[in-house]
C-alpha positions as CSV (number, residue, x, y, z in Angstrom):
1,M,17.5,-4.9,28.1
2,I,19.5,-5.2,25.3
3,T,18.8,-6.3,21.6
4,N,21.1,-8.4,19.4
5,A,21.5,-5.9,17.6
6,P,25.3,-5.2,17.4
7,T,27.4,-1.6,18.8
8,R,27.8,0.9,15.7
9,Q,30.5,3.2,15.9
10,H,29.3,6.3,13.8
11,S,32.6,7.1,12.6
12,R,32.3,6.3,8.9
13,H,30.5,9.5,8.0
14,K,33.9,11.7,9.9
15,R,36.5,9.7,7.1
16,H,34.4,11.2,3.9
17,E,32.6,14.1,5.4
18,P,34.4,16.8,7.7
19,A,32.4,18.6,10.2
20,I,30.8,22.0,9.6
21,T,32.6,24.9,11.3
22,C,30.7,27.9,12.2
23,A,33.1,30.1,9.5
24,E,32.0,27.5,7.1
25,I,28.5,27.8,7.9
26,E,28.7,32.1,8.0
27,N,30.6,31.7,4.8
28,Y,28.5,29.5,2.5
29,Y,24.9,29.7,3.5
30,S,22.9,32.6,2.9
31,K,22.3,34.9,5.7
32,E,18.6,35.3,4.7
33,T,18.0,31.4,5.3
34,V,20.3,30.2,8.1
35,E,20.6,31.8,11.8
36,L,24.6,31.6,12.7
37,K,25.2,29.9,15.8
38,V,22.2,27.4,16.3
39,D,22.0,23.9,16.6
40,P,23.2,21.8,13.7
41,A,19.6,19.7,13.9
42,K,17.7,22.9,13.2
43,M,19.6,24.1,10.0
44,A,19.3,20.8,8.9
45,Q,15.6,20.7,9.0
46,R,15.9,23.8,7.6
47,F,17.7,22.8,4.7
48,L,15.8,20.0,4.2
49,E,12.6,22.0,4.3
50,Q,14.5,23.9,1.1
51,G,15.5,21.3,-0.9
52,R,18.8,21.0,-0.1
53,N,19.3,17.5,0.9
54,A,23.1,17.1,0.5
55,D,23.5,20.1,2.8
56,A,20.6,18.6,5.3
57,E,22.5,15.3,5.2
58,R,25.6,16.6,6.4
59,L,24.2,18.8,9.3
60,F,22.1,16.0,10.4
61,L,25.7,13.6,10.8
62,S,27.6,16.4,12.0
63,A,24.6,17.7,14.8
64,L,24.9,13.3,15.9
65,D,28.8,13.2,16.4
66,M,28.1,16.7,18.2
67,K,25.8,15.5,20.6
68,I,27.6,11.7,21.5
69,E,31.1,13.7,21.9
70,A,29.5,16.2,24.6
71,L,26.5,14.3,25.8
72,G,27.0,10.5,25.5
73,E,25.1,8.2,23.8
74,E,21.8,7.5,26.2
75,H,20.8,11.3,26.0
76,P,17.4,12.2,24.5
77,E,19.4,14.6,22.9
78,T,21.1,12.6,20.8
79,E,18.3,10.0,20.5
80,K,16.4,12.5,18.7
81,C,19.7,13.1,16.3
82,L,19.6,9.1,15.6
83,E,15.9,9.4,14.7
84,D,17.0,12.5,12.7
85,V,19.3,10.5,10.6
86,T,17.1,7.3,10.7
87,A,14.2,9.5,9.6
88,F,16.0,11.2,7.0
89,Y,17.8,8.2,4.9
90,T,14.4,6.0,5.4
91,N,12.5,9.0,3.9
92,F,14.7,8.9,0.8
93,G,14.3,5.2,0.4
94,R,18.1,5.1,1.3
95,Y,17.6,1.9,3.8
96,Q,20.9,0.5,3.6
97,L,22.6,3.7,5.3
98,A,19.4,3.9,7.3
99,E,19.8,0.7,9.0
100,E,23.1,1.0,11.5
101,F,21.5,4.0,12.5
102,A,18.2,2.3,13.0
103,E,20.0,-0.4,15.0
104,T,21.8,2.0,17.7
105,L,18.7,3.7,18.1
106,L,17.0,0.6,19.1
107,R,20.2,-0.8,21.5
108,I,20.1,2.4,23.2
109,R,16.4,2.5,24.2
110,S,16.9,-0.9,25.2
111,L,18.8,0.6,28.3
112,T,16.9,3.7,28.3
113,T,13.1,2.2,27.9
114,S,10.8,-0.2,28.8
115,P,10.0,-2.9,26.5
116,I,6.4,-2.2,26.5
117,D,6.9,1.8,25.9
118,E,5.1,3.1,22.8
119,I,8.6,4.6,21.6
120,Y,10.1,1.1,22.3
121,N,7.8,-0.6,20.0
122,K,8.4,2.3,17.5
123,T,11.7,1.8,17.6
124,V,11.3,-2.4,17.0
125,E,8.9,-1.4,14.1
126,Q,11.1,0.9,12.0
127,L,14.2,-1.3,12.7
128,A,12.2,-4.3,11.4
129,N,10.5,-1.9,8.0
130,I,14.2,-1.3,7.3
131,Y,15.3,-5.2,7.4
132,E,12.5,-5.9,5.1
133,K,13.3,-3.1,2.8
134,V,17.0,-4.2,2.7
135,G,15.7,-7.8,2.0
136,K,16.1,-9.0,5.4
137,P,13.1,-10.6,6.4
138,D,14.2,-13.5,8.6
139,A,16.0,-10.3,10.8
140,A,12.7,-8.4,10.9
141,E,10.7,-11.6,12.0
142,A,13.3,-12.5,14.5
143,L,13.0,-9.2,15.9
144,Y,9.3,-9.0,16.3
145,R,9.7,-12.5,18.1
146,F,12.2,-11.1,20.5
147,L,9.5,-8.2,21.2
148,V,7.2,-10.9,22.2
149,T,9.6,-12.5,24.4
150,L,10.5,-9.2,26.2
151,Q,7.0,-7.8,26.7
152,E,5.8,-11.2,27.8
153,E,8.4,-11.8,30.2
154,V,7.4,-8.3,31.5
155,V,3.7,-7.6,31.0
156,G,2.2,-11.9,30.6
157,S,0.9,-13.2,27.5
158,D,-2.8,-11.7,28.6
159,S,-1.4,-8.4,28.6
160,L,-3.2,-5.5,26.1
161,S,0.4,-4.5,26.0
162,M,1.3,-7.6,23.9
163,V,-1.6,-6.8,20.7
164,F,1.1,-4.7,18.8
165,A,3.8,-7.2,19.4
166,F,1.7,-9.9,18.5
167,N,-0.2,-7.7,15.5
168,R,2.8,-6.8,14.2
169,L,4.5,-10.0,13.9
170,A,1.5,-11.5,12.4
171,E,1.6,-8.8,9.7
172,C,5.1,-9.5,9.1
173,Y,4.6,-13.3,8.6
174,T,1.5,-12.0,6.4
175,R,4.2,-10.1,3.8
176,Q,6.0,-13.1,3.8
177,G,2.9,-15.7,2.6
178,D,3.3,-17.4,5.3
179,Y,-0.5,-17.2,6.6
180,L,0.1,-20.7,8.4
181,A,2.4,-19.2,10.9
182,A,0.2,-15.5,11.2
183,L,-3.3,-17.4,12.4
184,P,-2.2,-18.3,15.7
185,I,-0.8,-15.3,16.5
186,Y,-3.8,-12.9,15.3
187,E,-5.6,-15.4,17.5
188,R,-3.5,-14.8,20.5
189,A,-4.0,-10.9,19.7
190,L,-7.7,-11.1,19.6
191,A,-8.3,-13.0,22.4
192,V,-6.4,-10.6,24.5
193,E,-8.8,-7.9,23.1
194,E,-11.5,-9.8,23.3
195,A,-10.9,-10.8,27.3
196,A,-10.5,-6.8,27.6
197,Y,-13.1,-5.2,25.3
198,G,-15.8,-7.7,24.4
199,P,-16.3,-9.8,21.2
200,F,-18.1,-6.6,19.4
201,A,-16.0,-4.2,20.4
202,V,-14.8,-1.4,18.3
203,E,-11.5,-2.1,19.4
204,T,-11.1,-5.7,17.9
205,N,-12.1,-4.4,14.6
206,N,-8.5,-4.0,13.0
207,T,-7.2,-7.6,14.3
208,L,-10.8,-9.3,12.8
209,T,-9.7,-7.3,9.2
210,E,-6.5,-9.2,9.6
211,L,-7.3,-12.4,10.8
212,A,-10.2,-12.8,7.9
213,R,-8.3,-11.9,5.2
214,V,-5.5,-14.6,6.5
215,H,-8.7,-17.4,6.7
216,Q,-9.4,-16.3,3.1
217,A,-5.4,-16.5,1.8
218,L,-6.0,-20.0,3.6
219,G,-9.2,-21.0,1.8
220,K,-10.9,-21.0,4.7
221,F,-13.9,-19.6,3.4
222,E,-16.4,-20.2,6.1
223,K,-14.7,-18.8,8.6
224,A,-13.5,-15.8,7.2
225,A,-17.1,-15.6,6.4
226,E,-18.2,-15.6,9.7
227,I,-15.3,-13.3,10.8
228,L,-16.8,-10.5,8.4
229,K,-20.6,-11.0,9.4
230,R,-19.2,-10.3,13.2
231,Q,-17.3,-6.9,11.8
232,V,-20.5,-5.7,9.9
233,I,-22.4,-5.7,13.0
234,I,-20.1,-4.2,14.8
235,L,-19.7,-1.1,12.1
236,E,-23.6,-1.2,11.7
237,S,-23.6,-0.1,15.6
238,I,-21.5,2.4,15.0
239,H,-22.4,4.1,11.3
240,G,-25.7,2.5,11.0
241,P,-26.6,0.0,8.5
242,N,-25.6,2.2,5.2
243,G,-22.1,3.4,6.7
244,L,-19.4,3.1,3.9
245,S,-17.2,1.2,6.2
246,V,-20.1,-1.2,6.5
247,A,-20.4,-1.3,2.6
248,S,-16.6,-1.9,2.4
249,C,-16.5,-4.6,4.9
250,V,-20.1,-6.0,3.2
251,A,-17.7,-6.2,-0.1
252,K,-15.2,-8.2,1.0
253,M,-17.7,-10.7,2.3
254,A,-18.9,-11.0,-1.0
255,E,-15.3,-11.5,-2.4
256,V,-15.1,-13.8,0.3
257,F,-18.5,-15.9,-1.3
258,E,-17.5,-15.5,-4.6
259,Q,-13.8,-16.9,-4.4
260,A,-15.9,-19.9,-2.7
261,G,-18.0,-20.4,-5.8
262,N,-21.0,-19.1,-4.1
263,R,-22.3,-16.8,-6.4
264,P,-25.8,-15.7,-5.8
265,E,-24.7,-14.8,-1.9
266,A,-22.1,-12.8,-3.6
267,E,-24.6,-11.4,-5.9
268,A,-27.0,-10.3,-3.2
269,L,-24.1,-9.0,-1.2
270,Y,-22.7,-6.9,-4.1
271,Q,-26.7,-5.3,-4.2
272,R,-26.2,-4.6,-0.8
273,V,-23.2,-2.7,-1.5
274,I,-24.1,-0.3,-4.4
275,Q,-27.2,0.3,-2.8
276,I,-25.1,2.2,-0.2
277,Y,-22.4,3.7,-2.7
278,E,-25.2,4.8,-5.2
279,Q,-26.8,7.0,-1.9
280,A,-23.1,7.9,-0.7
281,Y,-21.8,9.0,-4.3
282,G,-24.3,8.6,-6.7
283,K,-25.3,6.2,-9.5
284,H,-22.8,7.3,-12.5
285,S,-19.6,6.8,-9.9
286,G,-16.7,4.9,-10.7
287,T,-17.1,2.5,-7.9
288,V,-20.5,1.8,-8.4
289,Q,-20.6,1.4,-12.1
290,E,-17.3,-1.1,-11.3
291,L,-20.2,-3.1,-9.2
292,Y,-22.6,-2.9,-12.3
293,R,-20.3,-4.6,-14.4
294,K,-19.5,-7.1,-12.1
295,M,-23.3,-7.8,-11.9
296,D,-23.3,-7.7,-15.2
297,Q,-20.6,-10.6,-15.7
298,F,-22.5,-12.7,-12.8
299,R,-26.0,-12.9,-15.6
300,M,-23.5,-13.6,-18.4
301,D,-22.4,-16.6,-16.4
302,K,-25.0,-17.7,-14.9
303,A,-26.8,-18.0,-18.6
304,R,-23.9,-19.7,-20.0
305,T,-24.0,-22.5,-17.2
306,Q,-27.5,-22.8,-17.8
307,Q,-27.4,-23.1,-21.2
308,S,-24.8,-26.0,-21.2
309,G,-26.5,-27.5,-18.4
310,F,-24.3,-26.8,-15.3
311,V,-25.3,-27.4,-12.1
312,A,-23.1,-25.6,-9.7
313,M,-22.6,-26.8,-6.3
314,T,-21.7,-23.6,-3.5
315,P,-19.2,-24.9,-1.1
316,I,-20.3,-22.3,1.6
317,M,-23.9,-22.9,2.8
318,A,-24.7,-19.2,2.8
319,D,-28.1,-19.3,5.4
320,T,-26.3,-21.8,7.8
321,V,-23.0,-19.0,7.7
322,M,-24.6,-15.8,7.2
323,G,-28.3,-15.9,8.2
324,V,-30.6,-13.7,6.3
325,W,-29.5,-10.2,5.0
């Protein structure tokens, strides 16, 4: 399998950074911190730990050149050096420099691994993240769509192996604010998980979280609340009714009702969250106090509404969506 990433020749750094010789290593670096005649990649990691970032960069690049020349591109040790260089530039926010190395690594792994292998997925994810960091969201989206196509050809669209690619593509859309494009992708991922594990399995929880967020962003509050209720049931089965993860999910549900204009239902849900958090953190914790302030604001808004004679309509019918809480 070959990606669209072009072949890269890593000679740029050779023109600017001459390779380090054994004599240079022996004379330049302290014998207390360096073992002579060791792999430059290992020395680079040591210098990185010591904060010698420029020295580490030079050694990472030299190690990569050595491996390519001695072992070729498609050798595991060369791949490891490419990983090291890409991680070095990524960790320091130097994404423009990381890009070409990540592209080369993906091109090589397109030849040495399967598109459903975890290491291939992670390499695609790394390159897509770099594309987004350098202002190329369309390239990231195209890369994830390419991964989906590859995997569908190998295992079919109903395989659990597809969930990673579906979710990453949908996440890419949501980061661009394209929730309409993300929605059917998350729904495909959820359908695969439901078929494999069942609708109330914990394995569906992460996809449910994202799907509820997308519905909320699209203003589909009833659907978001329905999904969040299902999540609460899943989390209660694992952590009990007073679990912190349950409280977090109920708080999201309350936020949905608040956005929908259904203050009474939101208030009831926030009260449940307060009870759980008080038990866990105490009444005077910052989280609980913030919720109390929100409840006070609800009461003040309600008082002002009653004084003006305005009767609010609730977009979501809480009894039909949520049942009794």
